PASEBA-1860 file (N, C-alpha, C; in nm, 3 decimals):
! residues 256
1> MQLKDQVA> 9.764/-1.024/-10.283/9.900/-1.020/-10.335/9.915/-1.099/-10.471 ~ 9.944/-1.040/-10.577/9.945/-1.105/-10.707/10.041/-1.210/-10.725 ~ 10.156/-1.205/-10.652/10.266/-1.304/-10.667/10.291/-1.388/-10.534 ~ 10.196/-1.406/-10.457/10.210/-1.458/-10.327/10.285/-1.598/-10.341 ~ 10.394/-1.616/-10.272/10.471/-1.747/-10.258/10.529/-1.782/-10.389 ~ 10.525/-1.690/-10.500/10.598/-1.730/-10.619/10.746/-1.696/-10.611 ~ 10.834/-1.752/-10.694/10.970/-1.726/-10.690/11.009/-1.668/-10.819 ~ 11.074/-1.551/-10.820/11.111/-1.476/-10.944/11.260/-1.448/-10.944
9> IITGAASP> 11.320/-1.490/-11.063/11.463/-1.457/-11.083/11.463/-1.335/-11.177 ~ 11.552/-1.223/-11.136/11.561/-1.115/-11.212/11.710/-1.084/-11.236 ~ 11.743/-1.073/-11.360/11.896/-1.063/-11.390/11.930/-0.916/-11.409 ~ 12.053/-0.882/-11.373/12.101/-0.745/-11.380/12.024/-0.648/-11.297 ~ 12.002/-0.696/-11.168/11.914/-0.612/-11.087/11.976/-0.561/-10.954 ~ 12.098/-0.538/-10.957/12.163/-0.499/-10.829/12.164/-0.340/-10.815 ~ 12.151/-0.262/-10.918/12.151/-0.111/-10.899/12.027/-0.067/-10.839 ~ 12.040/0.010/-10.723/11.923/0.053/-10.652/11.840/0.155/-10.719
17> RGIGWATA> 11.890/0.207/-10.835/11.809/0.306/-10.908/11.776/0.247/-11.043 ~ 11.799/0.124/-11.058/11.763/0.060/-11.197/11.636/-0.001/-11.211 ~ 11.611/-0.043/-11.338/11.480/-0.109/-11.358/11.471/-0.243/-11.292 ~ 11.583/-0.320/-11.298/11.576/-0.454/-11.239/11.546/-0.450/-11.098 ~ 11.608/-0.358/-11.008/11.584/-0.348/-10.872/11.442/-0.306/-10.842 ~ 11.405/-0.206/-10.922/11.267/-0.157/-10.905/11.159/-0.277/-10.932 ~ 11.196/-0.353/-11.022/11.105/-0.467/-11.048/11.101/-0.572/-10.936 ~ 11.232/-0.594/-10.890/11.245/-0.682/-10.776/11.160/-0.634/-10.652
25> RRFAEEGA> 11.175/-0.505/-10.623/11.101/-0.460/-10.505/10.951/-0.462/-10.534 ~ 10.908/-0.441/-10.649/10.766/-0.442/-10.682/10.710/-0.585/-10.664 ~ 10.792/-0.688/-10.722/10.746/-0.822/-10.703/10.744/-0.861/-10.562 ~ 10.840/-0.806/-10.480/10.840/-0.848/-10.333/10.722/-0.789/-10.272 ~ 10.682/-0.670/-10.303/10.562/-0.607/-10.250/10.439/-0.695/-10.272 ~ 10.440/-0.766/-10.384/10.328/-0.854/-10.416/10.336/-0.999/-10.372 ~ 10.435/-1.014/-10.281/10.444/-1.145/-10.218/10.547/-1.241/-10.267 ~ 10.621/-1.203/-10.372/10.713/-1.296/-10.437/10.835/-1.308/-10.354
33> RVVILDLD> 10.913/-1.423/-10.363/11.046/-1.432/-10.316/11.133/-1.412/-10.435 ~ 11.227/-1.312/-10.423/11.302/-1.265/-10.537/11.445/-1.299/-10.534 ~ 11.496/-1.352/-10.644/11.641/-1.378/-10.662/11.696/-1.283/-10.751 ~ 11.798/-1.203/-10.710/11.868/-1.098/-10.786/12.000/-1.157/-10.845 ~ 12.020/-1.166/-10.974/12.138/-1.206/-11.032/12.217/-1.085/-11.084 ~ 12.344/-1.076/-11.058/12.428/-0.973/-11.108/12.574/-1.016/-11.114 ~ 12.647/-0.947/-11.180/12.796/-0.987/-11.188/12.863/-0.979/-11.062 ~ 12.822/-0.881/-10.973/12.892/-0.851/-10.847/12.814/-0.926/-10.739
41> AQAAEQAA> 12.867/-1.025/-10.668/12.796/-1.098/-10.570/12.755/-1.010/-10.447 ~ 12.853/-0.922/-10.408/12.824/-0.840/-10.294/12.704/-0.747/-10.325 ~ 12.720/-0.689/-10.441/12.603/-0.592/-10.492/12.473/-0.667/-10.491 ~ 12.465/-0.789/-10.547/12.347/-0.867/-10.552/12.289/-0.899/-10.419 ~ 12.380/-0.934/-10.327/12.332/-0.966/-10.188/12.283/-0.835/-10.118 ~ 12.345/-0.722/-10.140/12.297/-0.601/-10.077/12.165/-0.561/-10.140 ~ 12.146/-0.574/-10.264/12.021/-0.542/-10.333/11.912/-0.632/-10.279 ~ 11.936/-0.756/-10.256/11.831/-0.845/-10.211/11.788/-0.798/-10.057
49> RAIGDPLQ> 11.891/-0.768/-9.988/11.862/-0.722/-9.844/11.781/-0.601/-9.838 ~ 11.807/-0.510/-9.939/11.746/-0.387/-9.948/11.594/-0.393/-9.989 ~ 11.556/-0.505/-10.046/11.410/-0.525/-10.077/11.330/-0.530/-9.947 ~ 11.395/-0.602/-9.847/11.318/-0.634/-9.727/11.406/-0.723/-9.642 ~ 11.348/-0.763/-9.527/11.417/-0.853/-9.426/11.442/-0.989/-9.500 ~ 11.563/-1.026/-9.522/11.589/-1.151/-9.596/11.540/-1.273/-9.518 ~ 11.518/-1.263/-9.385/11.474/-1.373/-9.308/11.335/-1.343/-9.240 ~ 11.247/-1.433/-9.272/11.102/-1.406/-9.208/11.057/-1.540/-9.185
57> DRHLQHLG> 11.010/-1.560/-9.045/10.960/-1.700/-9.007/11.072/-1.809/-9.031 ~ 11.196/-1.766/-9.025/11.315/-1.854/-9.039/11.322/-1.908/-9.189 ~ 11.250/-1.852/-9.277/11.253/-1.903/-9.418/11.315/-1.784/-9.506 ~ 11.407/-1.835/-9.580/11.478/-1.720/-9.675/11.369/-1.669/-9.766 ~ 11.371/-1.537/-9.775/11.277/-1.462/-9.860/11.340/-1.425/-9.991 ~ 11.449/-1.351/-9.985/11.514/-1.298/-10.106/11.655/-1.335/-10.106 ~ 11.711/-1.339/-10.232/11.847/-1.395/-10.238/11.919/-1.313/-10.353 ~ 12.049/-1.286/-10.327/12.135/-1.228/-10.431/12.253/-1.324/-10.459
65> LACDVRDE> 12.268/-1.344/-10.599/12.368/-1.439/-10.641/12.456/-1.371/-10.751 ~ 12.581/-1.412/-10.756/12.662/-1.372/-10.870/12.638/-1.457/-10.991 ~ 12.621/-1.397/-11.106/12.600/-1.476/-11.221/12.619/-1.392/-11.346 ~ 12.720/-1.435/-11.433/12.742/-1.376/-11.564/12.648/-1.448/-11.658 ~ 12.542/-1.376/-11.707/12.438/-1.449/-11.781/12.499/-1.487/-11.929 ~ 12.617/-1.429/-11.961/12.687/-1.475/-12.090/12.733/-1.612/-12.086 ~ 12.749/-1.666/-11.962/12.805/-1.793/-11.939/12.695/-1.910/-11.903 ~ 12.680/-1.991/-12.005/12.574/-2.091/-11.993/12.581/-2.173/-11.866
73> AACRSAVQ> 12.698/-2.217/-11.832/12.716/-2.296/-11.712/12.686/-2.216/-11.581 ~ 12.723/-2.087/-11.584/12.690/-2.006/-11.468/12.539/-1.991/-11.448 ~ 12.462/-1.977/-11.557/12.316/-1.969/-11.556/12.252/-2.095/-11.499 ~ 12.303/-2.207/-11.553/12.254/-2.334/-11.497/12.287/-2.352/-11.358 ~ 12.397/-2.310/-11.307/12.436/-2.329/-11.164/12.353/-2.243/-11.081 ~ 12.326/-2.114/-11.125/12.239/-2.029/-11.044/12.102/-2.081/-11.033 ~ 12.044/-2.127/-11.141/11.910/-2.186/-11.139/11.902/-2.308/-11.050 ~ 12.005/-2.389/-11.058/12.004/-2.509/-10.972/12.006/-2.463/-10.817
81> RVLELFGR> 12.083/-2.357/-10.786/12.094/-2.308/-10.645/11.959/-2.255/-10.610 ~ 11.886/-2.188/-10.693/11.761/-2.137/-10.654/11.657/-2.251/-10.633 ~ 11.664/-2.352/-10.713/11.574/-2.468/-10.694/11.610/-2.547/-10.561 ~ 11.730/-2.551/-10.529/11.778/-2.614/-10.402/11.718/-2.542/-10.288 ~ 11.717/-2.406/-10.294/11.677/-2.323/-10.178/11.528/-2.309/-10.170 ~ 11.466/-2.282/-10.289/11.322/-2.248/-10.294/11.232/-2.352/-10.344 ~ 11.286/-2.447/-10.421/11.206/-2.556/-10.470/11.127/-2.529/-10.597 ~ 11.124/-2.402/-10.649/11.049/-2.367/-10.759/11.089/-2.235/-10.820
89> IDILVNNA> 11.063/-2.216/-10.947/11.080/-2.090/-11.016/10.955/-2.060/-11.098 ~ 10.894/-1.951/-11.075/10.765/-1.921/-11.145/10.793/-1.815/-11.248 ~ 10.890/-1.723/-11.235/10.909/-1.609/-11.319/11.050/-1.586/-11.347 ~ 11.081/-1.550/-11.469/11.215/-1.505/-11.502/11.205/-1.377/-11.575 ~ 11.283/-1.274/-11.526/11.289/-1.142/-11.595/11.422/-1.129/-11.648 ~ 11.440/-1.130/-11.778/11.571/-1.112/-11.848/11.594/-0.962/-11.864 ~ 11.653/-0.911/-11.762/11.667/-0.761/-11.757/11.819/-0.725/-11.787 ~ 11.912/-0.819/-11.763/12.060/-0.783/-11.777/12.083/-0.729/-11.918
97> GVSQSQRL> 12.167/-0.629/-11.926/12.202/-0.572/-12.058/12.291/-0.454/-12.045 ~ 12.358/-0.418/-12.155/12.447/-0.304/-12.160/12.395/-0.208/-12.268 ~ 12.398/-0.079/-12.220/12.353/0.026/-12.316/12.479/0.101/-12.367 ~ 12.495/0.109/-12.498/12.589/0.194/-12.558/12.527/0.278/-12.664 ~ 12.584/0.401/-12.677/12.526/0.498/-12.779/12.623/0.515/-12.902 ~ 12.735/0.446/-12.907/12.825/0.467/-13.020/12.754/0.447/-13.154 ~ 12.781/0.534/-13.251/12.733/0.517/-13.382/12.803/0.395/-13.458 ~ 12.747/0.368/-13.569/12.797/0.247/-13.639/12.948/0.240/-13.657
105> LDSTQADY> 13.007/0.346/-13.709/13.147/0.343/-13.742/13.228/0.385/-13.626 ~ 13.169/0.419/-13.505/13.244/0.457/-13.390/13.251/0.329/-13.302 ~ 13.178/0.229/-13.316/13.165/0.112/-13.234/13.270/0.005/-13.283 ~ 13.304/-0.083/-13.196/13.398/-0.186/-13.226/13.344/-0.318/-13.213 ~ 13.412/-0.417/-13.266/13.367/-0.565/-13.247/13.346/-0.596/-13.109 ~ 13.431/-0.543/-13.020/13.417/-0.576/-12.873/13.289/-0.510/-12.817 ~ 13.264/-0.387/-12.870/13.134/-0.326/-12.821/13.009/-0.409/-12.872 ~ 13.017/-0.459/-12.988/12.905/-0.530/-13.052/12.889/-0.669/-12.964
113> DLVMDSSV> 13.006/-0.729/-12.935/13.000/-0.854/-12.865/12.936/-0.837/-12.722 ~ 12.985/-0.732/-12.651/12.944/-0.702/-12.514/12.790/-0.678/-12.515 ~ 12.745/-0.584/-12.607/12.601/-0.551/-12.603/12.510/-0.670/-12.648 ~ 12.549/-0.742/-12.747/12.460/-0.851/-12.799/12.466/-0.961/-12.696 ~ 12.580/-0.998/-12.647/12.595/-1.113/-12.552/12.523/-1.089/-12.425 ~ 12.532/-0.971/-12.358/12.465/-0.945/-12.240/12.323/-0.942/-12.250 ~ 12.260/-0.900/-12.358/12.121/-0.900/-12.371/12.067/-1.029/-12.431 ~ 12.116/-1.068/-12.547/12.055/-1.173/-12.625/12.108/-1.317/-12.580
121> RGAFNMSR> 12.241/-1.330/-12.573/12.289/-1.457/-12.526/12.249/-1.478/-12.386 ~ 12.253/-1.367/-12.297/12.206/-1.384/-12.163/12.070/-1.435/-12.147 ~ 11.975/-1.379/-12.219/11.833/-1.412/-12.215/11.821/-1.555/-12.270 ~ 11.890/-1.586/-12.371/11.890/-1.726/-12.430/11.938/-1.826/-12.326 ~ 12.047/-1.794/-12.262/12.104/-1.886/-12.154/12.013/-1.899/-12.034 ~ 11.960/-1.795/-11.984/11.879/-1.801/-11.861/11.742/-1.872/-11.892 ~ 11.690/-1.848/-12.014/11.564/-1.905/-12.051/11.579/-2.057/-12.065 ~ 11.687/-2.091/-12.124/11.717/-2.239/-12.144/11.737/-2.312/-12.003
129> AVVPHMRS> 11.788/-2.236/-11.910/11.821/-2.291/-11.785/11.684/-2.314/-11.694 ~ 11.592/-2.219/-11.715/11.472/-2.229/-11.631/11.352/-2.315/-11.692 ~ 11.351/-2.317/-11.826/11.236/-2.377/-11.904/11.220/-2.524/-11.863 ~ 11.319/-2.606/-11.856/11.286/-2.742/-11.811/11.207/-2.760/-11.682 ~ 11.242/-2.676/-11.582/11.168/-2.684/-11.453/11.029/-2.624/-11.477 ~ 11.013/-2.509/-11.552/10.885/-2.460/-11.579/10.797/-2.558/-11.657 ~ 10.863/-2.619/-11.750/10.788/-2.719/-11.829/10.734/-2.840/-11.742 ~ 10.818/-2.874/-11.648/10.779/-2.988/-11.561/10.653/-2.949/-11.481
137> RRRGAIVC> 10.638/-2.827/-11.441/10.522/-2.779/-11.369/10.413/-2.729/-11.455 ~ 10.437/-2.713/-11.586/10.339/-2.665/-11.680/10.288/-2.535/-11.650 ~ 10.386/-2.446/-11.607/10.349/-2.308/-11.578/10.484/-2.226/-11.570 ~ 10.463/-2.099/-11.604/10.579/-2.010/-11.593/10.562/-1.881/-11.676 ~ 10.634/-1.782/-11.641/10.624/-1.650/-11.713/10.765/-1.592/-11.733 ~ 10.795/-1.559/-11.855/10.926/-1.502/-11.889/10.901/-1.367/-11.950 ~ 10.976/-1.266/-11.885/10.962/-1.131/-11.938/11.101/-1.085/-11.988 ~ 11.108/-1.038/-12.110/11.240/-0.986/-12.163/11.232/-0.833/-12.166
145> MGSVAAQR> 11.346/-0.767/-12.133/11.355/-0.619/-12.126/11.409/-0.572/-12.262 ~ 11.318/-0.528/-12.355/11.358/-0.472/-12.483/11.377/-0.328/-12.471 ~ 11.338/-0.256/-12.577/11.354/-0.109/-12.573/11.275/-0.049/-12.697 ~ 11.236/0.076/-12.679/11.173/0.137/-12.785/11.276/0.163/-12.899 ~ 11.403/0.159/-12.867/11.509/0.178/-12.969/11.495/0.075/-13.076 ~ 11.447/-0.053/-13.040/11.424/-0.150/-13.135/11.297/-0.119/-13.224 ~ 11.205/-0.055/-13.164/11.082/-0.022/-13.237/11.102/0.085/-13.337 ~ 11.199/0.182/-13.296/11.209/0.294/-13.385/11.330/0.301/-13.463
153> GGGILGGP> 11.417/0.189/-13.446/11.536/0.192/-13.524/11.640/0.288/-13.462 ~ 11.660/0.274/-13.333/11.768/0.361/-13.262/11.688/0.461/-13.184 ~ 11.777/0.527/-13.111/11.719/0.632/-13.019/11.823/0.726/-12.982 ~ 11.804/0.815/-12.879/11.900/0.913/-12.836/12.029/0.855/-12.778 ~ 12.006/0.745/-12.696/12.113/0.681/-12.631/12.143/0.547/-12.673 ~ 12.088/0.499/-12.776/12.108/0.366/-12.823/12.166/0.351/-12.960 ~ 12.290/0.306/-12.968/12.352/0.285/-13.096/12.287/0.166/-13.173 ~ 12.338/0.153/-13.298/12.273/0.049/-13.383/12.288/-0.090/-13.326
161> HYSAAKGA> 12.405/-0.122/-13.254/12.418/-0.247/-13.203/12.332/-0.277/-13.085 ~ 12.300/-0.165/-13.011/12.213/-0.177/-12.901/12.074/-0.199/-12.949 ~ 12.028/-0.120/-13.046/11.893/-0.142/-13.111/11.882/-0.277/-13.165 ~ 11.984/-0.328/-13.234/11.987/-0.468/-13.282/11.963/-0.574/-13.174 ~ 12.033/-0.552/-13.060/12.028/-0.645/-12.958/11.882/-0.654/-12.892 ~ 11.828/-0.532/-12.873/11.691/-0.525/-12.815/11.593/-0.585/-12.910 ~ 11.612/-0.562/-13.042/11.516/-0.618/-13.142/11.535/-0.771/-13.138 ~ 11.647/-0.817/-13.134/11.663/-0.970/-13.122/11.599/-1.022/-12.997
169> LQTLAKAM> 11.616/-0.950/-12.889/11.560/-0.997/-12.763/11.403/-1.001/-12.766 ~ 11.353/-0.902/-12.833/11.206/-0.894/-12.839/11.154/-1.013/-12.930 ~ 11.233/-1.036/-13.039/11.189/-1.149/-13.126/11.209/-1.282/-13.058 ~ 11.317/-1.301/-12.971/11.335/-1.413/-12.895/11.214/-1.441/-12.812 ~ 11.163/-1.339/-12.746/11.044/-1.350/-12.663/10.921/-1.403/-12.743 ~ 10.899/-1.351/-12.862/10.794/-1.396/-12.942/10.814/-1.541/-12.975 ~ 10.932/-1.583/-13.018/10.960/-1.719/-13.062/10.937/-1.811/-12.946 ~ 10.983/-1.774/-12.825/10.966/-1.850/-12.707/10.817/-1.864/-12.678
177> ARELAPDG> 10.750/-1.753/-12.694/10.595/-1.763/-12.664/10.529/-1.870/-12.744 ~ 10.565/-1.868/-12.874/10.510/-1.956/-12.970/10.535/-2.109/-12.942 ~ 10.663/-2.126/-12.908/10.708/-2.266/-12.887/10.669/-2.323/-12.751 ~ 10.660/-2.232/-12.653/10.641/-2.279/-12.511/10.502/-2.274/-12.469 ~ 10.414/-2.211/-12.543/10.267/-2.199/-12.500/10.205/-2.341/-12.469 ~ 10.231/-2.444/-12.547/10.166/-2.573/-12.514/10.210/-2.622/-12.383 ~ 10.326/-2.577/-12.332/10.376/-2.612/-12.200/10.332/-2.526/-12.086 ~ 10.235/-2.427/-12.113/10.183/-2.344/-12.016/10.275/-2.232/-11.979
185> IRANAVAP> 10.380/-2.205/-12.057/10.478/-2.102/-12.023/10.451/-1.984/-12.121 ~ 10.439/-1.865/-12.066/10.417/-1.745/-12.143/10.551/-1.665/-12.145 ~ 10.572/-1.599/-12.271/10.691/-1.519/-12.280/10.648/-1.384/-12.351 ~ 10.690/-1.278/-12.290/10.658/-1.147/-12.340/10.772/-1.049/-12.322 ~ 10.771/-0.926/-12.384/10.879/-0.832/-12.374/10.818/-0.694/-12.334 ~ 10.898/-0.626/-12.276/10.860/-0.479/-12.242/10.955/-0.394/-12.324 ~ 10.904/-0.284/-12.383/10.988/-0.194/-12.457/10.978/-0.055/-12.395 ~ 11.069/-0.022/-12.303/11.066/0.104/-12.239/11.118/0.217/-12.333
193> GMVDTDLL> 11.073/0.339/-12.308/11.133/0.451/-12.366/11.255/0.488/-12.278 ~ 11.291/0.619/-12.279/11.398/0.666/-12.195/11.358/0.655/-12.048 ~ 11.436/0.590/-11.964/11.404/0.574/-11.830/11.504/0.647/-11.746 ~ 11.463/0.731/-11.645/11.552/0.807/-11.556/11.611/0.725/-11.456 ~ 11.732/0.659/-11.500/11.810/0.577/-11.405/11.952/0.627/-11.409 ~ 12.034/0.566/-11.325/12.179/0.604/-11.314/12.245/0.584/-11.448 ~ 12.192/0.509/-11.538/12.263/0.481/-11.667/12.258/0.608/-11.753 ~ 12.191/0.706/-11.717/12.194/0.835/-11.784/12.305/0.935/-11.743
201> IGKIDDAG> 12.358/0.899/-11.622/12.459/0.988/-11.567/12.583/0.992/-11.659 ~ 12.616/1.115/-11.693/12.730/1.137/-11.787/12.698/1.120/-11.929 ~ 12.575/1.086/-11.966/12.527/1.075/-12.102/12.444/1.182/-12.142 ~ 12.356/1.234/-12.052/12.259/1.338/-12.090/12.232/1.428/-11.960 ~ 12.229/1.553/-11.981/12.210/1.643/-11.856/12.063/1.676/-11.845 ~ 12.037/1.750/-11.748/11.895/1.781/-11.712/11.828/1.854/-11.832 ~ 11.902/1.938/-11.896/11.838/2.013/-12.018/11.811/1.910/-12.128 ~ 11.897/1.812/-12.141/11.873/1.718/-12.237/11.755/1.626/-12.204
209> KRRVAEGV> 11.738/1.596/-12.084/11.614/1.516/-12.037/11.484/1.599/-12.063 ~ 11.499/1.726/-12.042/11.373/1.810/-12.070/11.344/1.807/-12.217 ~ 11.443/1.811/-12.301/11.418/1.818/-12.435/11.353/1.682/-12.486 ~ 11.407/1.572/-12.435/11.349/1.444/-12.465/11.200/1.437/-12.415 ~ 11.181/1.483/-12.292/11.042/1.486/-12.243/10.942/1.563/-12.322 ~ 10.991/1.661/-12.387/10.909/1.750/-12.473/10.854/1.670/-12.592 ~ 10.933/1.569/-12.637/10.890/1.491/-12.743/10.808/1.362/-12.704 ~ 10.787/1.350/-12.581/10.700/1.229/-12.529/10.556/1.284/-12.504
217> PLGRLALP> 10.456/1.225/-12.567/10.328/1.270/-12.550/10.281/1.292/-12.397 ~ 10.324/1.198/-12.317/10.283/1.217/-12.170/10.379/1.320/-12.103 ~ 10.474/1.372/-12.168/10.550/1.482/-12.129/10.658/1.458/-12.012 ~ 10.698/1.338/-11.997/10.807/1.308/-11.901/10.882/1.181/-11.937 ~ 11.000/1.162/-11.880/11.069/1.035/-11.883/11.000/0.927/-11.799 ~ 11.024/0.802/-11.830/10.983/0.694/-11.745/11.053/0.691/-11.616 ~ 10.993/0.644/-11.519/11.059/0.612/-11.385/11.071/0.460/-11.389 ~ 11.174/0.406/-11.309/11.194/0.260/-11.301/11.061/0.193/-11.258
225> ADIANACL> 10.988/0.258/-11.167/10.865/0.197/-11.121/10.763/0.172/-11.234 ~ 10.761/0.261/-11.336/10.666/0.252/-11.444/10.699/0.116/-11.521 ~ 10.830/0.083/-11.547/10.855/-0.042/-11.603/10.833/-0.158/-11.527 ~ 10.864/-0.137/-11.385/10.843/-0.248/-11.298/10.692/-0.290/-11.296 ~ 10.598/-0.195/-11.297/10.459/-0.222/-11.298/10.417/-0.298/-11.429 ~ 10.487/-0.271/-11.543/10.449/-0.342/-11.660/10.508/-0.477/-11.656 ~ 10.620/-0.505/-11.587/10.676/-0.641/-11.577/10.578/-0.720/-11.479 ~ 10.527/-0.653/-11.371/10.433/-0.723/-11.278/10.311/-0.766/-11.358
233> FLASEQSA> 10.256/-0.686/-11.444/10.135/-0.720/-11.519/10.164/-0.847/-11.601 ~ 10.289/-0.849/-11.671/10.317/-0.964/-11.764/10.361/-1.082/-11.694 ~ 10.404/-1.064/-11.565/10.437/-1.181/-11.482/10.327/-1.250/-11.405 ~ 10.221/-1.172/-11.390/10.106/-1.215/-11.307/9.997/-1.273/-11.378 ~ 9.900/-1.330/-11.310/9.786/-1.386/-11.368/9.690/-1.286/-11.435 ~ 9.714/-1.166/-11.411/9.634/-1.056/-11.482/9.651/-1.065/-11.631 ~ 9.771/-1.124/-11.678/9.791/-1.137/-11.816/9.800/-1.275/-11.860 ~ 9.715/-1.357/-11.798/9.714/-1.509/-11.820/9.685/-1.546/-11.962
241> YITGVVLD> 9.620/-1.456/-12.040/9.593/-1.489/-12.175/9.674/-1.403/-12.282 ~ 9.789/-1.353/-12.222/9.867/-1.269/-12.312/10.011/-1.348/-12.324 ~ 10.055/-1.364/-12.444/10.190/-1.412/-12.462/10.230/-1.371/-12.603 ~ 10.357/-1.348/-12.617/10.423/-1.309/-12.748/10.405/-1.163/-12.783 ~ 10.370/-1.079/-12.681/10.358/-0.932/-12.705/10.478/-0.860/-12.669 ~ 10.500/-0.743/-12.735/10.601/-0.638/-12.693/10.518/-0.525/-12.647 ~ 10.519/-0.499/-12.508/10.442/-0.400/-12.453/10.523/-0.268/-12.449 ~ 10.483/-0.163/-12.522/10.556/-0.036/-12.518/10.522/0.039/-12.386
249> VSGGLHIH> 10.620/0.083/-12.313/10.598/0.158/-12.194/10.693/0.284/-12.220 ~ 10.635/0.369/-12.305/10.716/0.481/-12.356/10.643/0.616/-12.352 ~ 10.543/0.623/-12.278/10.472/0.746/-12.263/10.408/0.800/-12.390 ~ 10.396/0.700/-12.484/10.333/0.743/-12.621/10.435/0.775/-12.727 ~ 10.566/0.761/-12.689/10.667/0.790/-12.780/10.659/0.711/-12.912 ~ 10.623/0.588/-12.899/10.606/0.507/-13.016/10.457/0.458/-13.027 ~ 10.383/0.556/-13.092/10.245/0.523/-13.114/10.239/0.478/-13.260 ~ 10.182/0.364/-13.283/10.186/0.305/-13.420/10.050/0.236/-13.449
END
């Protein structure tokens, strides 16, 4: 098991068909104890239970907590709670974010604030909350959820403010990688293409998905499991000598 006995925090991971939850489940399969953070406490708790039996040998295995990553104090409180229960944090996946497709002149200041704050401010807050502990242990892995929209300057479902947020998040990962490497902490980002999740409902129909797939060299949309496997690679010792990269998981959509 690649993550045996490690503790991983994954933000925005309560949706059972989302990237975050798929990553949580994949990490659990590899032996990790997973903490799911989400705005909705009940949804986070249910998602944690869905990963597997929350109690094993009388020790807590998985946990769901409410946390608005836009709130610095809430992030610090959640991290403190995890340390109280588990005593360690090995992995942080900054997955929380909001996708919006509005064009430049159709979006509002509120749209911009929501998208930027949920992705960039949230990752900034959570990373700042976990780094002191990781630094004290001289080890840790941070994975940020970017997007091919940042690589290509937009996409089918990503407006300019969304693309900008994901670009900032990917750059944040690179900057943290450079700064934190002497502390034994690695930071990387994943840049998915279009992923077949519930976020697509009401935004694109099956015919639209087929048209998108025709433009992907591998001929299909990503599944949440595809992104989860990439996160596992970047969080595990298989990537022990990799930091500061943006790993495209787009089926060849962004070949450069």
